[in-house]
N, C-alpha and C positions, 0 to 999 in steps of 0.2 A: 751314390751321389744324392744329396738331399735337394729337393726342389722347394723353391719359395712358394708360400701360399699366396693365392690371389687375394685381391682386396676384400672380397666378400668373406672368404675363409679366414683371413687375418682378423677382421673385425669380430667375427664370431668367436674365434679363439681368445681374443682379448676380453670379450664379454663373459666368458666362462668363469674366470677367477672372481670377477666382480659379483656375478650372480651367486656364486658359492659363498662368498663372504657375507652377502646380504642374507642369504638363507640361514647361515650359522648365527648371524645376529638376531634374526627372528626367533630361532630356537632358544637363544639365551634370554630374550625378552619373555618368551613363554615360560621358561623356567622361573625367572624372577617374579613374574605375575602369579604363578602357582604358589610360590612362597608367600607373596603378599596376601593372597586369598585364604591361605591357611591360618593366618594370624587372627586371633580372637578380636583384638582391638589394635588396628594399625595406628601408629602415631602420625603426626603431621609430616614428618620427613618421608615415611613410607608412602603416604598418600601422594605427596609431591613427586616422588620418584615414579610411582605407578602412572601418574598423569603424563609425566615426561616420556615414559616408555610407550604410552599409547600414541603420543604425537610422533615419536620416532618410528613406530610400527607403520603408521599411515605413510610416512615419507618412504620407507623401504618398499612398501607395497606399490606405491606410485612408481618408484624407480624400476622395480621388477616388471611392472606392466609396460613401462616405456621400453625396456630392454626386449621384452617379448614382442611388442608390436614392431620394433625395429628389425628384429630377426625375421618376423613373418613377412614384412615388406621386402627384405632382402631375398627371401626364398621365393617370393612371387615374381621377381624380376626374371625375364627370360635370360638364360645363360648363353644362348646361341646368338651370334651376330649375323646369322643368315637372314635372308629375306623373310619378313614376318608372314608373308603370304604362303611361303613354303611350309610353315608349321601347321597350316590348316589342312594339309593333305597328308 
């Protein structure tokens, strides 16, 4: 019998695919940036694309940072509903 994940586990599972997609997108940006840097004389289109990728990279990094901080906050919440004083002993 399969058990349903709790709300904390469920949100973490939902963040996994999003995080992986963003990491793959960062890898693609790195690939295209390497291609750009290898060009002797990039044209205006290449330069505009490079600048757009840098902006997207910043957005992705901010999103990943938000996902990580959300996950850290969820892990810091006490999982027990017992009396908080009992956890001191």
